C-alpha positions in Angstrom: 0.0 0.0 0.0 1.2 3.5 -0.6 2.0 5.7 2.4 -0.9 8.0 3.3 -0.8 11.6 4.5 -3.9 10.9 6.6 -5.2 8.0 8.7 -8.2 6.3 7.2 -10.9 4.3 9.1 -13.2 2.4 6.8 -16.6 1.6 8.2 -19.6 -0.3 6.9 -23.0 1.2 7.7 -25.2 -0.2 10.5 -27.9 -2.9 9.9 -30.4 -1.4 7.6 -34.0 -1.8 6.6 -32.8 -3.3 3.3 -30.8 -5.9 5.3 -33.9 -6.5 7.4 -36.1 -7.1 4.4 -33.4 -9.1 2.6 -33.4 -6.8 -0.4 -30.8 -5.4 -2.8 -31.1 -1.6 -2.7 -28.3 -0.2 -4.8 -30.0 2.4 -7.0 -29.6 6.0 -5.6 -33.3 6.6 -6.5 -34.2 4.1 -3.8 -31.2 4.2 -1.4 -30.6 8.0 -1.0 -34.1 8.7 0.3 -35.1 5.3 1.7 -34.1 2.1 3.5 -32.2 3.8 6.4 -31.1 2.1 9.6 -33.2 -0.6 11.3 -33.8 -0.7 15.0 -30.9 -3.2 15.2 -28.7 -0.8 13.3 -29.4 2.0 15.9 -28.6 -0.4 18.7 -25.3 -1.4 17.0 -24.2 2.2 16.7 -25.1 2.9 20.3 -22.9 0.0 21.4 -20.1 0.9 19.0 -19.8 4.5 20.2 -20.0 3.5 23.8 -17.0 1.2 23.4 -15.1 3.0 20.6 -11.6 1.5 20.2 -10.2 3.4 17.3 -8.6 6.8 17.0 -11.1 9.7 17.3 -12.1 10.8 13.8 -11.4 14.5 12.9 -14.1 14.3 10.2 -16.4 11.8 8.5 -17.0 11.3 4.8 -19.9 9.1 3.8 -22.0 7.7 1.0 -25.1 9.7 0.4 -27.4 6.7 0.8 -29.7 7.0 3.8 -28.3 4.1 5.7 -24.7 5.4 5.5 -25.8 9.0 6.1 -27.6 8.0 9.3 -24.6 5.9 10.4 -22.3 8.8 9.8 -24.6 11.2 11.6 -24.7 9.0 14.7 -20.9 8.9 14.9 -20.5 12.6 14.0 -22.8 13.7 16.7 -21.1 11.5 19.3 -17.7 13.0 18.5 -19.0 16.5 17.5 -17.2 16.4 14.1 -18.3 17.5 10.6 -19.6 15.0 8.1 -19.6 15.3 4.3 -21.2 13.2 1.7 -19.3 11.8 -1.3 -21.1 9.9 -4.1 -17.8 8.0 -4.7 -18.6 6.0 -1.6 -22.0 4.8 -2.8 -23.2 1.2 -2.9 -22.2 -0.9 -5.9 -25.0 -0.7 -8.5 -26.5 -4.2 -9.0 -28.5 -3.4 -12.1 -31.3 -5.9 -12.9 -31.0 -7.3 -9.4 -32.2 -4.0 -7.9 -35.1 -4.6 -5.4 -34.7 -8.3 -5.6 -33.9 -10.8 -2.8 -30.3 -10.4 -1.5 -29.6 -14.1 -2.4 -28.8 -12.8 -5.9 -25.6 -11.2 -4.5 -24.1 -14.6 -4.8 -24.8 -14.8 -8.5 -22.8 -11.5 -9.0 -20.0 -12.6 -6.7 -19.7 -15.9 -8.7 -19.2 -13.8 -11.9 -16.7 -11.6 -10.1 -14.7 -14.5 -9.0 -14.6 -16.0 -12.5 -13.1 -12.9 -13.8 -9.7 -14.0 -12.3 -9.8 -17.5 -13.7 -8.8 -17.2 -17.4 -8.8 -14.4 -20.0 -11.6 -15.9 -22.2 -13.8 -16.8 -19.2 -13.1 -13.4 -17.7 -14.3 -11.7 -20.8 -17.5 -13.8 -20.8 -18.1 -12.8 -17.1 -17.6 -9.1 -17.8 -20.1 -9.4 -20.7 -22.7 -11.0 -18.4 -22.2 -8.3 -15.8 -22.7 -5.7 -18.5 -25.9 -7.4 -19.8 -27.2 -7.3 -16.3 -26.2 -3.7 -15.9 -24.0 -4.5 -12.8 -21.3 -2.0 -12.0 -17.9 -3.5 -12.8 -15.2 -4.2 -10.2 -12.8 -1.8 -11.9 -15.4 1.0 -11.8 -16.1 0.5 -8.1 -12.4 0.4 -7.2 -11.6 3.5 -9.3 -14.3 5.7 -7.6 -13.5 4.4 -4.1 -9.8 5.0 -4.5 -10.5 8.4 -6.1 -12.2 9.5 -2.8 -9.0 8.8 -0.9 -6.9 10.5 -3.5 -9.0 13.7 -3.3 -8.7 13.6 0.5 -5.0 13.1 0.3 -4.7 16.1 -1.9 -6.8 18.3 0.4 -5.7 17.2 3.9 -2.7 16.1 5.9 -2.4 14.6 9.4 -6.1 13.9 9.9 -8.0 10.8 11.0 -10.8 10.4 8.5 -13.7 8.0 8.9 -15.1 6.8 5.5 -18.6 5.3 5.8 -19.6 3.1 2.9 -21.1 -0.3 1.9 -20.1 -3.9 2.0 -19.1 -4.6 -1.6 -17.4 -1.3 -2.3 -15.3 -1.6 0.9 -14.3 -5.2 0.0 -13.3 -4.2 -3.5 -11.4 -1.1 -2.2 -9.4 -3.2 0.3 -8.6 -5.8 -2.3 -7.4 -3.1 -4.7 -5.2 -1.5 -2.0 -3.6 -4.8 -1.3 -3.0 -5.2 -5.1 -4.9 -8.4 -5.3 -7.1 -9.5 -8.3 -10.4 -7.7 -7.8 -12.3 -10.9 -8.5 -11.1 -12.2 -5.2 -12.8 -9.5 -3.1 -15.2 -12.0 -1.5 -12.3 -14.1 -0.3 -11.7 -11.4 2.3 -13.5 -11.7 5.6 -16.5 -9.5 5.0 -17.1 -6.4 7.1 -20.2 -6.9 9.3 -22.6 -3.9 9.8 -20.8 -1.2 11.7 -17.5 -3.0 11.2 -14.4 -0.8 11.0 -10.9 -1.4 9.4 -8.0 0.9 10.1 -5.9 1.1 6.9 -2.9 1.7 9.0 -3.2 -1.9 10.2 -4.1 -3.4 6.9 -2.0 -6.4 6.1 -0.3 -6.4 9.5 
């Protein structure tokens, strides 16, 4: 990983109403205004802030989806810090699977994994993802890394909490470790309200 000018804490949002309903909500038209935190998510955040074990954030940058905004607001109010939304941290767009049961995630992840197997097969998988209008791994990795690059250009010496979603965070971490992006589900997934300190990544 490159050396950073700031310290980054990556956080997945709390348990959401989409999680509760078992639905894929990845379209901004649905996710920005709806499907915020569930009662379980609020409880998770109360417990998290009460036993916070990471450096205190100086500021919070979050996806503009409601579930990430509410997560960021809870932490921001606890520490009395500013929060800013960034569309680069949005959920991965799952195309034709939008609004369907979350068991369909596994279909996309199987295609993701196959991208790393062989060049011909990888091309076939990319075509299938495009047909289904699913955002590509490269696209997710690029926009997630771009958020960090912008923050690096603007700040130095800060601890910044980035609040995003499961798949984008998995893909970002895989990219930072310079591993094939199709292997992102081989990482132990971040649970709701889970946090990773990039300073400790790979240690």
